[in-house]
C-alpha positions as CSV (number, residue, x, y, z in Angstrom):
1,M,24.2,-37.4,-39.6
2,F,22.9,-34.0,-38.4
3,T,20.1,-33.2,-36.0
4,R,17.3,-31.0,-37.3
5,T,18.7,-28.0,-35.4
6,E,22.2,-28.6,-36.7
7,L,20.7,-28.8,-40.3
8,L,18.9,-25.5,-39.9
9,N,22.0,-23.8,-38.5
10,R,24.2,-25.1,-41.3
11,R,21.6,-24.1,-43.9
12,H,21.5,-20.6,-42.5
13,L,25.3,-20.3,-42.5
14,L,25.9,-21.7,-45.9
15,A,23.1,-19.6,-47.4
16,T,24.7,-16.5,-45.9
17,L,28.1,-17.4,-47.3
18,C,26.8,-18.3,-50.8
19,A,24.7,-15.2,-51.0
20,A,27.8,-13.1,-50.2
21,A,29.5,-14.6,-53.3
22,G,26.5,-13.6,-55.4
23,A,28.0,-14.0,-59.0
24,V,24.7,-15.2,-60.4
25,S,21.5,-13.3,-59.7
26,T,18.8,-15.4,-58.0
27,P,15.6,-14.6,-56.1
28,S,16.2,-13.4,-52.6
29,I,16.2,-16.0,-49.8
30,A,13.4,-14.1,-48.0
31,Q,11.2,-14.1,-51.1
32,N,11.9,-17.8,-51.6
33,R,11.0,-18.8,-48.1
34,A,7.7,-16.9,-48.3
35,R,6.8,-18.3,-51.7
36,R,7.9,-21.8,-50.7
37,A,5.8,-21.7,-47.6
38,R,2.8,-21.0,-49.7
39,S,3.5,-23.8,-52.2
40,E,4.9,-26.6,-50.1
41,P,4.0,-28.2,-46.8
42,A,6.6,-28.3,-44.0
43,P,9.4,-30.7,-45.0
44,E,9.4,-34.1,-43.3
45,T,12.6,-35.7,-44.6
46,Y,16.1,-34.2,-45.1
47,Y,18.3,-36.1,-47.4
48,A,21.1,-35.8,-44.8
49,E,19.2,-38.6,-43.2
50,R,19.6,-40.9,-46.2
51,A,22.8,-43.0,-46.5
52,D,22.3,-43.4,-50.3
53,A,22.1,-39.6,-50.7
54,M,25.3,-39.1,-48.7
55,R,27.1,-41.8,-50.7
56,F,26.0,-40.0,-53.9
57,A,27.3,-36.7,-52.5
58,D,30.7,-38.2,-51.8
59,D,30.9,-39.9,-55.2
60,M,29.9,-36.7,-57.0
61,A,32.4,-34.6,-55.0
62,A,35.2,-37.0,-56.1
63,R,34.1,-37.1,-59.8
64,R,33.6,-33.3,-60.0
65,G,36.6,-32.2,-57.9
66,L,34.3,-30.4,-55.4
67,P,34.7,-30.0,-51.6
68,A,33.0,-33.1,-50.1
69,D,31.7,-31.3,-47.0
70,W,30.1,-28.6,-49.2
71,V,28.4,-31.2,-51.5
72,R,27.2,-33.2,-48.5
73,G,25.9,-30.1,-46.8
74,M,24.0,-29.0,-49.9
75,I,22.4,-32.3,-50.7
76,G,21.9,-32.9,-47.0
77,Q,19.7,-29.8,-46.8
78,A,17.5,-30.8,-49.7
79,V,14.1,-32.1,-48.6
80,F,11.9,-34.8,-50.1
81,L,8.9,-33.4,-51.9
82,P,6.2,-36.1,-51.7
83,N,4.1,-34.6,-54.5
84,V,6.9,-34.5,-57.1
85,P,7.2,-38.2,-57.9
86,R,3.5,-38.4,-58.6
87,L,3.7,-35.4,-61.0
88,M,6.3,-37.2,-63.1
89,L,4.0,-40.1,-63.9
90,P,2.4,-40.2,-67.4
91,P,-1.4,-40.0,-67.7
92,P,-3.2,-43.3,-67.5
93,R,-3.2,-45.4,-70.6
94,G,-6.2,-44.8,-72.8
95,T,-6.3,-41.0,-72.0
96,A,-7.2,-39.3,-75.3
97,K,-5.0,-36.5,-76.4
98,N,-6.9,-33.3,-77.4
99,W,-5.0,-30.7,-79.4
100,R,-7.8,-28.1,-79.1
101,V,-7.9,-28.4,-75.4
102,Y,-4.1,-28.4,-75.1
103,R,-3.8,-25.3,-77.3
104,S,-6.4,-23.4,-75.3
105,R,-4.2,-23.6,-72.3
106,F,-1.5,-21.4,-74.0
107,I,-3.3,-19.4,-76.7
108,D,-5.4,-17.0,-74.7
109,P,-5.9,-13.2,-74.5
110,V,-3.9,-12.8,-71.3
111,R,-0.8,-14.6,-72.7
112,I,-1.1,-12.8,-76.0
113,R,-1.3,-9.4,-74.4
114,A,1.7,-10.3,-72.2
115,G,3.6,-11.4,-75.3
116,V,2.9,-8.1,-77.0
117,R,4.3,-6.2,-74.1
118,F,7.4,-8.5,-74.0
119,W,8.0,-8.0,-77.7
120,E,7.6,-4.2,-77.5
121,R,10.0,-4.0,-74.5
122,N,12.6,-6.1,-76.3
123,R,12.1,-5.3,-80.0
124,A,15.8,-4.4,-80.5
125,T,17.1,-7.4,-78.6
126,L,14.8,-9.8,-80.5
127,A,16.0,-8.3,-83.8
128,R,19.6,-8.6,-82.7
129,A,19.1,-12.3,-81.8
130,E,17.4,-13.0,-85.1
131,S,20.4,-11.4,-86.9
132,Q,23.0,-13.2,-84.9
133,F,21.3,-16.6,-84.5
134,G,18.7,-16.8,-87.3
135,V,15.9,-17.5,-84.9
136,P,12.7,-15.4,-85.6
137,P,11.3,-13.3,-82.8
138,E,8.0,-15.1,-82.8
139,I,9.7,-18.4,-81.9
140,V,11.5,-16.9,-79.0
141,V,8.4,-15.0,-77.9
142,G,6.4,-18.2,-78.2
143,I,8.8,-20.2,-76.0
144,V,8.9,-17.7,-73.2
145,G,5.2,-17.3,-73.3
146,V,4.4,-21.0,-73.2
147,E,6.9,-21.7,-70.5
148,T,6.3,-18.9,-67.9
149,I,3.9,-16.3,-69.4
150,Y,7.0,-14.0,-69.7
151,G,8.2,-14.6,-66.2
152,Q,4.9,-14.5,-64.4
153,V,4.9,-18.2,-63.5
154,M,8.4,-19.5,-62.9
155,G,7.7,-22.2,-60.4
156,N,7.5,-22.4,-56.6
157,F,9.6,-25.5,-56.0
158,R,13.0,-25.1,-54.5
159,V,15.3,-26.5,-57.3
160,I,17.6,-28.5,-55.1
161,D,14.6,-30.2,-53.4
162,A,13.0,-31.1,-56.8
163,L,16.2,-32.4,-58.3
164,A,17.1,-34.4,-55.1
165,T,13.6,-35.9,-55.0
166,L,13.8,-37.0,-58.6
167,T,17.4,-38.3,-58.1
168,F,16.7,-40.4,-55.0
169,D,13.0,-41.1,-55.2
170,F,12.0,-41.2,-58.8
171,P,8.8,-43.2,-59.2
172,P,9.8,-46.8,-60.1
173,Q,6.5,-47.4,-61.9
174,H,7.4,-44.9,-64.6
175,P,7.9,-46.7,-67.9
176,R,11.3,-45.2,-68.3
177,A,12.3,-45.0,-64.7
178,Q,15.9,-46.0,-65.0
179,A,16.8,-43.6,-67.8
180,R,14.8,-40.7,-66.3
181,Q,16.4,-41.1,-62.8
182,A,19.8,-41.1,-64.4
183,F,18.9,-37.9,-66.2
184,F,17.9,-36.2,-63.0
185,Q,21.1,-37.5,-61.2
186,D,23.1,-35.7,-63.9
187,E,20.9,-32.6,-63.5
188,L,21.6,-32.4,-59.8
189,E,25.3,-32.7,-60.4
190,Q,25.1,-30.0,-63.1
191,F,23.2,-27.7,-60.8
192,L,25.6,-28.1,-57.8
193,S,28.6,-27.7,-60.1
194,L,27.1,-24.6,-61.6
195,A,26.4,-23.2,-58.2
196,Q,30.0,-23.9,-56.9
197,R,31.5,-22.4,-60.1
198,T,29.5,-19.2,-60.1
199,G,28.9,-18.5,-56.4
200,M,25.1,-19.1,-56.8
201,D,23.4,-20.1,-53.5
202,P,22.1,-23.7,-54.3
203,L,19.4,-23.3,-51.6
204,S,17.8,-20.3,-53.0
205,P,16.5,-20.8,-56.6
206,L,12.9,-21.8,-57.2
207,G,11.7,-23.5,-60.4
208,S,9.4,-26.2,-61.7
209,Y,8.7,-29.5,-60.1
210,A,11.3,-31.0,-62.5
211,G,14.0,-28.4,-61.5
212,A,13.7,-26.1,-64.6
213,M,14.7,-22.5,-63.9
214,G,14.0,-18.9,-64.9
215,M,11.8,-17.4,-67.6
216,P,12.8,-20.0,-70.2
217,Q,12.7,-22.9,-67.7
218,F,16.2,-24.1,-68.5
219,M,17.3,-27.4,-66.8
220,P,20.8,-27.0,-65.2
221,S,22.5,-28.8,-68.1
222,S,20.8,-26.4,-70.6
223,W,21.9,-23.5,-68.5
224,V,25.5,-24.8,-68.5
225,R,25.5,-25.4,-72.3
226,Y,23.4,-22.6,-73.7
227,A,22.7,-19.8,-71.3
228,I,24.6,-16.6,-72.2
229,D,25.3,-13.2,-70.8
230,Y,23.5,-11.3,-73.7
231,D,23.2,-8.0,-71.9
232,G,26.9,-7.9,-71.2
233,D,26.7,-7.2,-67.4
234,G,29.1,-10.0,-66.5
235,R,26.5,-12.5,-65.2
236,I,23.8,-14.7,-66.5
237,D,20.4,-14.0,-65.1
238,L,17.5,-16.0,-66.5
239,W,15.1,-14.8,-63.8
240,N,15.3,-11.1,-64.3
241,S,17.2,-10.2,-67.5
242,E,14.9,-10.5,-70.5
243,T,17.9,-9.8,-72.7
244,D,19.8,-12.8,-71.3
245,V,16.7,-14.9,-71.7
246,I,16.3,-13.9,-75.4
247,G,19.9,-14.6,-76.3
248,S,19.9,-17.9,-74.4
249,V,16.8,-19.3,-76.0
250,A,18.1,-18.4,-79.4
251,N,21.4,-19.9,-78.6
252,Y,19.6,-23.1,-77.4
253,F,17.9,-23.5,-80.8
254,V,21.1,-23.0,-82.7
255,G,22.8,-25.6,-80.5
256,H,20.0,-28.1,-81.5
257,G,20.3,-27.5,-85.2
258,W,18.0,-24.5,-86.0
259,Q,18.3,-23.6,-89.7
260,P,17.7,-19.9,-90.5
261,G,15.0,-19.2,-93.0
262,L,13.5,-22.7,-92.9
263,R,9.8,-23.0,-92.1
264,T,8.7,-25.0,-89.1
265,H,5.8,-26.8,-91.0
266,Y,3.5,-26.8,-94.0
267,P,-0.2,-27.7,-94.3
268,V,-0.7,-31.2,-95.6
269,R,-3.3,-32.9,-97.8
270,L,-3.7,-36.6,-97.3
271,A,-4.9,-38.9,-100.0
272,P,-7.6,-41.5,-99.2
273,E,-5.0,-44.2,-99.8
274,A,-2.3,-42.5,-97.7
275,Q,0.0,-45.0,-96.0
276,M,-0.7,-43.7,-92.5
277,D,1.1,-46.4,-90.5
278,T,4.3,-45.8,-92.5
279,L,3.9,-42.0,-92.4
280,L,3.3,-41.9,-88.6
281,A,5.9,-44.5,-87.6
282,P,8.9,-42.1,-87.2
283,D,6.7,-39.9,-85.0
284,I,8.1,-36.3,-84.9
285,L,11.5,-37.2,-86.5
286,P,11.7,-35.8,-90.0
287,S,12.3,-38.9,-92.2
288,F,10.7,-38.4,-95.7
289,S,11.8,-36.2,-98.6
290,A,9.0,-34.2,-100.2
291,D,8.9,-36.8,-103.0
292,S,8.7,-39.8,-100.8
293,F,6.2,-38.0,-98.6
294,A,3.9,-37.5,-101.6
295,A,4.5,-41.0,-102.8
296,K,3.0,-42.3,-99.6
297,G,0.0,-40.1,-99.9
298,A,0.9,-37.0,-98.0
299,L,1.2,-33.8,-100.1
300,A,2.9,-30.8,-98.4
301,M,1.0,-27.7,-99.6
302,D,1.8,-24.0,-99.8
303,G,5.3,-24.5,-101.3
304,G,6.1,-27.7,-99.4
305,L,6.8,-29.7,-102.6
306,S,10.0,-27.6,-103.0
307,H,11.1,-28.1,-99.4
308,P,14.8,-29.3,-99.6
309,G,14.9,-31.3,-96.4
310,K,12.9,-34.0,-94.6
311,F,9.3,-34.1,-93.3
312,A,7.6,-35.8,-90.5
313,L,3.8,-36.2,-90.5
314,I,2.6,-34.6,-87.3
315,E,-0.7,-35.9,-86.0
316,L,-2.6,-33.7,-83.5
317,Q,-5.5,-35.7,-82.0
318,N,-8.7,-34.1,-80.9
319,G,-10.1,-36.6,-78.4
320,D,-12.0,-39.7,-79.3
321,P,-11.8,-39.9,-83.2
322,A,-15.0,-41.9,-83.3
323,R,-17.0,-38.8,-82.3
324,P,-18.0,-36.4,-85.1
325,G,-15.8,-33.3,-85.2
326,N,-13.0,-35.0,-83.3
327,E,-10.9,-35.9,-86.4
328,P,-7.1,-35.4,-85.9
329,E,-5.3,-32.5,-87.6
330,Y,-2.1,-33.0,-89.6
331,V,0.8,-30.9,-90.6
332,A,4.1,-31.6,-92.3
333,G,6.8,-30.8,-89.8
334,T,10.3,-29.8,-90.9
335,E,13.7,-30.1,-89.2
336,N,13.0,-26.8,-87.5
337,F,9.7,-28.2,-86.1
338,Y,11.8,-31.0,-84.7
339,V,14.2,-28.5,-83.1
340,I,11.4,-26.9,-81.1
341,T,10.5,-30.4,-79.8
342,R,14.1,-30.6,-78.3
343,Y,12.8,-28.0,-75.8
344,N,9.9,-30.4,-74.9
345,W,9.4,-33.7,-76.6
346,S,5.9,-33.0,-77.8
347,S,4.4,-32.0,-81.1
348,Y,1.5,-30.4,-79.2
349,Y,4.0,-28.3,-77.3
350,A,5.8,-27.2,-80.5
351,M,2.6,-26.2,-82.2
352,S,1.6,-24.2,-79.2
353,V,4.9,-22.3,-79.3
354,I,4.5,-21.6,-83.0
355,D,0.8,-20.6,-82.7
356,L,1.4,-18.3,-79.7
357,G,4.3,-16.6,-81.5
358,Q,2.1,-16.1,-84.5
359,E,-0.8,-14.7,-82.5
360,V,1.4,-12.3,-80.7
361,M,2.9,-11.1,-84.0
362,L,-0.6,-10.6,-85.5
363,A,-1.6,-8.6,-82.4
364,M,1.5,-6.5,-82.8
365,R,0.6,-5.7,-86.4
366,G,-3.0,-5.1,-85.5
């Protein structure tokens, strides 16, 4: 175990050595310290003080072929963030979803204007990505806008602290606690392996409370699998290189099955006798052909009858349905709609991405 003074000395030395390696661009240590001081209270618990964390570090080092002292040093300098486990808990049961309220968080004049500027700066890169990957510019623009307002809000949590907190202190009352904790254990391993391989300082990057990084908010595993050096400068920089961001987001979608030229959704008309329980049972997973969709009382409009793939009936609730004007809205989601939900498992999220991209595109044309 280390004393607090020894931890701080080791942290300073390791940060200096890692920064000198510098193969991956990250925010400066000084900037991170200042921003973290504004967003987080003084840490109380270092994971070096936790026997379970040190055992994990030793096991990880053995599995990944990494220097054990380095892994122990990095995990040992992570601190417990007491607010993060609470942020992971789902809303209380009975909380009504509201699509109009959710949409208003992302579709607003500030974000649209920022999206126009992003599109104008990167017109050629967005066209190149569409040609190479088949992902339309408005989808990429929608993702980056919803995630971080085009880099304006990328998170103030130190990534290693967030990932360590969710690895060792995931809230046990979460309905999927075991699976989610295992997910974050893997993300912590991916993050440290990435840092060791590229020379990135693991103590420097800031991100979301879940450990997502950069303008597109990639988790470490997504960074490893899908982030690409799209500007050709020899490094991947999802914090500062909009070109790398665009190429990486498009590559992410292709990796999850994006089909070029396929629409994301169609308007739908529901018959009074529509078999709603059957239609909604698969949730966002496309499960019905156009014919079987129609046979169950859901008619995909605006060319949807000739859609060659599968549909999912997407329900967007608007609060308490018993109140007048709060009726749910519905669309017929395609396989490409489902691909967008691989970024965030939510039909509300996917529709916000689509709508923001469309609004920015309309503003560009106007």
